[in-house]
Structure formats: C-alpha cells, structure tokens
N, C-alpha and C positions, 0 to 999 in steps of 0.2 A: 556590523554584529560585533562586538566586544567579547572577547573571552579571555578568561586566565590561563596564563601559560603553559601553567603546568595542568590542566585540564586537557586543554587543547591535545598535548602531546597523550596524558593518558587514553584519552579517548579514542587515539588513533588520528586525529588532524582529517583535513581532508582525502577523501579516498584516491591518489594520485591516477588510478585507472581511468576514469572518469575523463579527464582530461578539460571537459567544460559541459556546463549543465546537469543539475539537480545535485551536482558535489554540495551547493551547502544544506538542501532541504536533507540529503543522506547525514551531513553531521547535526543538524537539529532536531532530526528523529533519531539516530542514534545517543545524543545527548540526552536528549527525554528516557530512553529508555533503560540507558545508567544508572538514571535515576539525580540527575541534575537538573535545575532549575534555569528556566527560560522565561526571561521577563520582557514584554514587548514595551517602549520606549516610545510614544507617540507623537511625542514634542522635540524629539531629536531631528538632527537635518544630516541628511547622506548625498554626496554628490557621485555621481555613478555617471561614467561612462560609457551611453549605450552603443552596443554595436561594436563593441573594443574588439571581440573574439568575433563573432557571426560573420561580420564582413569579408573575412579572410576565405569563407568554405561556402559552396555551392548549397540551395535548401536541400537537397537529397542526403548530404553530408550532414548537416545539422540534426536530419531526421534521423540518422544513422544512429546519431551520439545520443537523443533524447529516448530514443525505444531502447536502445542499449542501456544507457545508466538507469533508467528506470527499473529494468526489469530486475539490477543489481542491487539496487536500492529495495525494493522490494522482498529479495531472496535473503538479504540479510539481516533487515528488520524487523519483519514479522515473527511473531513466537508461533509456537509449532501447532496452536490451537486454531490460528488463522489459515497460516502459510499455504498448502494444499489449494483450500477454495481460491485463494486471493490469485496465487501461480495460475493456476487453469484459467479463472476467469481474464486473466491479465495477459494471456496466448492466444487465447479465442479472441481477445479484440484486437490483439495487433493482426492476425490473419483478416479478421475481418476489416478492419483500413487497406489491405493488402487486396481484398477481393473488390473493394470499391475500386481501385486503380486498376485492376486486372479485366479487363471488360472481353467477357469469352463466354461463349453460350454453352454452359456445361450440361446442362439439361438435356439439349437435345442432342448432343456428342453421345453423352454415356446412358442415351434410352434404349433398352435390352428388348423393348416390345418386339417382338418377331411380326406380330400381326399386323402392323405399321407398316406399309408398303412405299411411305415416303423415308421411312428410317435409314436405310441403305444409304441411298443416294445423301438424304441432307447430312448421314455422319461423315460419308465422303468428302462433303464441301467442305464441311468444321476441320476434318483432317488436313486441309490445304490450307486453314489458319492458322493451327499449330505450325504447322511448317512455315510459314511466315512471319510467325508471331515474334515481336523483341518486347522483351522486359524494360519498362520504363526506369531510371532511376528512383523514382521516388519507392514504387511497390521493391525495388531490388534492396534499396538501403535498410529498411525493414527484416527482409530474411536475412541479410548480412548481420543485424543488430541481432537477432536472436541466433545464430550460429557463432556471432563470435561470444554471445552466454555462456551458450553451451562449451563450446572451445574449451573457454576457461573456468568450468563450475567448479572444478576440484579447490581454484585458488579462491574462489568468491565461500565455498565452503567453509574454506578453514577459517574467512572472516566472521563469514556467519556463527560459527560455533565459538570464537572467541568472543563474539557480541554478546550470544545469549547465554552461554556460562555465565560471564557479568552483570547478566540482565537486573533490573532493581523493579521496574514498573510492568505491570500487566499493559498488555493492549486494549484493554478496556479503558484506560484512562486516556491513552492518546485519543481512543475512539469519541471521547466525550467533547471533544474539541467540531466534530464533525456532525451535522442536521440529516445526514441521510439523502443528501442532492448528489447525484453525478448525473453532473454535463457532460456531453457527447463534445467530440472535439471535432466532429466531422458535422456537416450541415446536410448530408444526403439521408433522407427520412426511413431505408430501409436499413443502413450501418445504424440509427438512432432506436428502431425498433429493435433490432437483433443485439444490441448494446441493454438495453432495458430486459431481454428474453435470457440474457447470457446472465446476468444479474441478480434475476430470479432463481434460475437455476443452479447457480451456485452458493447458491444462499447468501449474496454478498449484503443485501438489504438486512438480512438477519443481524449478522455480523456487526455491524455499524448500528444499531438500535437494538436495545434490550424489547424484548417481545411484550415484557409486562412493564406498566407505566407506574404503576403505583410506589410509593414511598414508604419503605422501611426506617424508623425512628429506634434505635435500642440504645437506651441510657445503662449507662455503667457506675455503679457505685465505687467499684474497685479502681486503681491506677492500672493505667495501661502504660504498658512499659517492654521495653524488651526483657527488661524478667518483672514477669508479674504472677500474681497468686491465682489459685483456680478460676474462682469467679470472673475474674478478668479476660482468662484462657479460655472460661466457657464463651462471654458474649465475644471474644474476638473470632472465635471458630463460628459461632451463627452467622457472623457478620462476612465474615468469607464465603462461606457455602451459598448464604441467601443472596449475595450481589450475584449472583450468577442469573438470578430470576427476576430480581429486583432493585431499584433505585436503595440501597442501604448508607443510612447516615450512623453512625456510631459514636453517642456522647458519652465522653470519658470528663473526670476531675480534674483533668492536670491538661497542660498542654503536650501536644505528641511531638515525639519526637522522629515518627516515622516517615519517610519517603511517601507519597499520594500513592495509594493503589486503585483496586478496585472497588472498594468504598470509600465512602468519605468519612471521614475523624473530625471531630468539633470539640473544644472545650464545653462544660457547661458550664452557664453563667450562673451566679448566686441566685438567681430568682428559680431557676430553673431546678 
C-alpha cells in the first residue's frame, strides 16, 4: 500500500495496540470512513515475506491476536446504526467457536427433570468430568481475547469517538462492496448452522443488503454544491431520505465535490 505521509499521520496510522493481524484492514477501513479514496492497482507487484511474524508464535497465540484485533476493528469503525447488532453477532460467533473446541455434555448436566430417574447419576458422572476438565489453549485464547478487549474498553472507546467524530462516509458506502455472503471459518456443520441463525437473529443480512432492490433516479436542474439554492436542497434531502429504502442516483448538472455517501451522485450528460 502507498499512502501520503500526512494522510497516514492524520488518520492515526496503524493501530499499535494490534501488534499483528488486521492492522492493515483497520487502517484501510478507517481511511474510507474518514472520506479518503482507496484505489486498487491490479498491475502492481508486491513482494511479501510470508510468515515473517507468525512463525515466532504458537497457533493459539495467533488466534488470540486475530480474535482480539477483529473485535477492536469492529468496535472502532462501525457507525452507531450498525454497531450494536454487529458487536452482538460477533460475540455470539466467538463463543460459538469456543464451544466447538469445548466438548462437554451440558444438556444432560443441566437437566432439571426431577422425574428422570437417571438424571442424578448422570449429573454426578458429568460433575467428575468437570473436575477433570482441562481447557485447551485454542478456546482459551478466544476467551482471553475477549477479556483483553473488555479490559481495555475505555482506550478503544476513546479511539472510536475520535474516528466517529471525523466520519465523512456512511457505513452503507462500505456495505456496497459486500454481496451479503458470509463464509464460516469452521467446517463444523453445527457451527455453520448456528452462524446462519446468528446472522438472521441480529439482522446482519439486512444490514449488508438493502431490503428494496429498486433504483430511483432523481434529476436536478440546479447546481448541487456545498452552497446551493432551495430546489437543489430539496432534491438532496429527497435522495438522502429515500436512500434508506432503495438505491438512489442523484443526477446533477455539475461535477460533484462531495465524498461518496449513501446515494450515488453523477453528472448529467448533455443528452440527458
């Protein structure tokens, strides 16, 4: 990635609390939120030394970094309209991954059916399993990643407030790059099914895809700019409100000077 030095510093650079993993995602995401333009150059060539960092650490420690850093990125960069649902679904998914690694017959242990004659003996047997239970490094790393995030929540909140105060783009602009597909990181079928139910329950599919697929074209005969007359202000407000429900294109007679937002702005051609 190439980035101007002054922009890199103004945006806060790489988050040094990450140490490794997702710090590049976090920076690129933050740049979009702050209104900067990110361009992909497919013909560029980059030489990357693979596993330069990861070879020094065990898999559970790498999992800790990935779980923690993804939480921090989400907390800092999503806007208020999306954060609560996204964070809830993220925590639920983390615990889902922990439960895959944590093999314990909780349904029978927490069986409160007093009419079941085998309940007490089975519960006593499982109690011994609890005494002998050992937590493997992998699920422990996810638990500790959540603990680290919560222990430092005030620090992350300060970073979030700074980013959100300087926000120039709505989340919908970023969502346009996603097609509503969420791939599971685990091959376990139960985990995959639970993930689908989590995404449905917290409305994540709806957040990333607009409910109405219609596209509305709004034409403005007046110049749309930071200083504009009444007719232009009206079409601007129409576009802003209606973009919550459908895809909106605002066609204007001049070149747009606005950052990309929840609706698309195009210049009218002479034919139009």
